[in-house]
C-alpha positions, 0 to 999 in steps of 0.5 A: 886743795883747800876751799878757802880763799887766801883773804879769808884764811886770816879771818874766822867766824863765830856765833855771838851770844846774841841769837842770829849774830855772826862775828867776823874776827881777825887773826888777833881775835878783834871783832871786825864785823857783825852779821845778822842772820835775821836781816842779812846786814853786815855792820863793819866795826873796823876798816878792811880793804874793799876787796876783802870786804866783798869776799867776806860778805859773799862768804857770809851770805853763802854760808849763813843765808838771811832768815827774812820774814817772807822765807819764814812764812813760806816754810811755816805754811804761810798761815792758810785759811780755815 
């Protein structure tokens, strides 16, 4: 049994040339949305049903978690004192 949702099977996700940007493309390879790993924001370029939009956004958040400044500081040691 496949792990993909039927809604997601008609979309594919591709890293854009711009660092930290994930493109959501439909079956015709039209860019439907762009997701920023830096901010965690999805910018929709075309109209999509609300139910599909929710599932796509959840998939993006689960597979490409946002790299916020706070999480970067924790992973880099938080800049301790000397």
